[in-house]
C-alpha positions in Angstrom: 54.5 -104.5 71.1 51.5 -102.3 71.7 50.6 -102.2 68.2 51.0 -106.0 67.8 48.7 -106.6 70.6 46.4 -103.9 69.3 46.4 -105.6 65.7 45.9 -109.2 67.5 43.0 -108.1 69.5 41.0 -106.2 66.7 41.6 -109.5 64.6 40.0 -111.5 67.4 37.1 -109.2 67.9 36.6 -109.2 63.9 37.1 -113.1 63.8 34.3 -113.5 67.0 32.0 -111.2 65.3 32.1 -112.9 61.9 31.3 -116.3 63.8 28.2 -115.2 65.6 27.2 -113.4 62.5 27.3 -116.8 60.6 25.6 -118.5 63.5 22.7 -116.1 63.6 22.5 -116.2 59.8 21.7 -120.0 59.7 19.0 -119.4 62.6 17.6 -116.8 60.6 17.4 -118.9 57.5 16.2 -122.0 59.4 13.6 -120.2 61.4 12.7 -117.2 59.1 13.0 -115.0 62.1 10.3 -112.6 62.9 10.8 -108.9 64.0 11.5 -109.4 67.9 13.9 -112.4 67.3 15.7 -110.2 64.4 16.4 -107.5 66.7 17.4 -109.7 69.5 20.3 -111.0 67.3 23.0 -112.4 69.9 20.5 -112.4 73.0 18.5 -115.4 71.2 21.7 -117.5 72.5 23.4 -115.4 74.9 22.4 -113.4 78.1 23.0 -109.8 76.3 22.8 -108.3 72.9 26.4 -108.1 72.8 27.2 -111.9 73.2 29.2 -113.5 76.2 27.6 -115.7 78.5 25.2 -118.2 77.1 21.8 -118.4 78.1 20.1 -121.8 78.6 19.2 -122.2 74.6 22.7 -121.2 73.6 24.2 -123.9 76.1 22.1 -126.6 74.7 23.3 -125.5 70.9 26.7 -125.6 72.3 26.1 -129.0 73.6 24.6 -130.2 70.5 27.2 -128.6 68.2 30.2 -130.5 70.2 27.9 -133.9 70.3 27.5 -133.6 66.4 31.1 -133.3 65.8 30.1 -130.1 63.4 32.4 -127.2 63.7 29.6 -125.0 63.1 25.8 -124.4 63.8 23.5 -126.1 61.1 19.9 -126.0 60.5 19.8 -129.8 61.4 21.3 -128.9 64.9 18.9 -126.0 65.4 16.0 -128.4 64.3 17.2 -131.0 67.1 17.3 -128.6 69.8 14.4 -126.9 68.7 12.4 -130.0 69.7 13.2 -129.9 73.1 12.0 -127.7 76.4 9.6 -125.6 74.1 12.4 -123.8 72.3 10.9 -124.1 68.8 7.4 -123.3 70.1 8.6 -120.0 71.8 10.5 -119.3 68.5 7.4 -119.9 66.3 5.7 -117.1 68.4 8.8 -114.8 68.1 9.6 -115.0 71.6 13.2 -115.6 72.9 14.0 -119.3 73.4 15.2 -118.7 76.9 15.4 -115.9 79.2 18.5 -113.7 79.8 19.7 -114.7 83.4 
């Protein structure tokens, strides 16, 4: 039973890291992320570099993804959200779009 739980937990972690990696790839390809944002990785959308709780930008992206009906983040969703709350301007300046809280 312990082995089963361990394997199941490991698979969950791998799947989660793959999905967040895919999201950052779309972000990077869309915005051509500069050094600060490249180093920030998960904290572009989350409150920490390890993921977890979403910051304001991440919450807005989550809402836009759900609204679009898309199963994943797309360049169009990033562009739409980037037009709100000054997110796009901050990203263009190599700044986090929303502070970690």
